[in-house]
C-alpha positions in Angstrom: 31.8 -40.2 -169.9 31.2 -38.7 -173.4 33.7 -39.7 -176.1 35.1 -36.2 -176.5 35.7 -35.9 -172.8 37.6 -39.2 -172.8 39.7 -38.0 -175.7 40.4 -34.8 -173.9 41.3 -36.6 -170.7 43.7 -38.9 -172.6 45.3 -35.9 -174.3 45.7 -33.9 -171.1 47.2 -37.0 -169.4 49.7 -37.4 -172.3 51.0 -33.8 -172.1 51.0 -33.4 -168.3 53.5 -36.1 -167.6 56.9 -34.4 -167.1 59.1 -36.7 -169.2 56.6 -36.5 -172.1 56.7 -32.7 -171.8 60.5 -32.8 -172.2 60.0 -35.0 -175.3 57.6 -32.6 -176.7 60.1 -29.8 -176.2 62.8 -31.8 -177.9 60.5 -32.5 -180.9 59.5 -28.9 -181.1 63.1 -27.9 -181.0 64.3 -30.4 -183.6 61.3 -30.8 -185.8 61.7 -34.5 -185.9 63.7 -37.2 -184.1 64.2 -40.9 -183.6 63.6 -42.8 -180.3 67.3 -43.4 -180.0 68.1 -39.7 -180.4 65.4 -38.8 -177.9 66.7 -41.4 -175.4 70.2 -39.9 -175.7 68.8 -36.5 -174.6 66.7 -37.8 -171.7 67.4 -39.7 -168.5 65.4 -42.7 -169.6 66.0 -45.8 -171.8 65.1 -46.1 -175.4 62.4 -48.6 -174.4 60.8 -46.0 -172.1 61.0 -43.4 -174.9 59.2 -45.8 -177.2 56.4 -46.3 -174.6 56.0 -42.5 -174.3 55.9 -42.2 -178.1 53.2 -44.8 -178.2 51.1 -42.7 -175.8 51.6 -39.7 -178.0 50.7 -41.7 -181.1 47.4 -43.0 -179.4 46.3 -39.4 -178.8 47.4 -38.2 -182.2 50.1 -35.8 -180.9 52.9 -37.3 -183.1 53.2 -38.8 -186.5 55.8 -41.3 -187.5 57.4 -42.2 -190.8 59.8 -45.0 -191.6 63.1 -43.8 -193.0 65.3 -46.7 -193.8 65.6 -48.9 -190.7 64.4 -46.2 -188.3 61.2 -44.5 -187.4 61.2 -40.7 -187.4 58.8 -38.9 -185.2 57.4 -35.4 -185.5 54.7 -33.4 -183.8 51.2 -33.1 -185.2 50.9 -29.3 -184.9 47.1 -29.3 -185.3 46.6 -31.8 -182.5 49.1 -29.9 -180.3 47.0 -26.8 -180.8 43.9 -28.8 -179.7 45.8 -29.9 -176.6 46.8 -26.3 -175.9 43.1 -25.2 -176.2 41.9 -28.1 -174.1 44.4 -27.2 -171.3 43.4 -23.6 -171.5 39.7 -24.5 -171.2 40.5 -26.8 -168.3 42.5 -24.0 -166.5 39.6 -21.6 -167.1 37.1 -24.0 -165.6 39.2 -24.6 -162.5 39.7 -20.8 -162.1 35.9 -20.4 -162.2 35.5 -23.2 -159.6 38.1 -21.7 -157.3 36.5 -18.2 -157.6 33.1 -19.8 -156.6 34.7 -21.6 -153.6 36.3 -18.3 -152.5 33.0 -16.6 -152.8 31.2 -19.2 -150.8 33.9 -19.1 -148.1 33.8 -15.3 -147.9 30.0 -15.3 -147.6 30.1 -17.9 -144.9 32.8 -16.0 -143.0 30.7 -12.8 -143.3 27.7 -14.5 -141.9 29.6 -16.3 -139.1 32.6 -14.2 -138.1 35.2 -16.0 -136.0 35.5 -14.6 -132.5 
């Protein structure tokens, strides 16, 4: 699989998991946050939040900065825009595939009507 496709797949996987989407919403709403604050707002442990943050970091969706003894996380808006575009392209490709499947099914049904 080409490198770009692998990166897109990892990015899509990161943003399609429901808990991570909740985390993205929280980061969008707050601008930045710590793992502890995120864990207080979600039904998962701080350790689980840290694992999800690591996924976001690997795909470049968040940036972190040490502030005293804690890490503060914020969204990388540019990368989030890329994710949005990638998901839009993926949706468009699936819409095209589904239209083609429908067309094939309708053609087959017209040639061989059920009795």
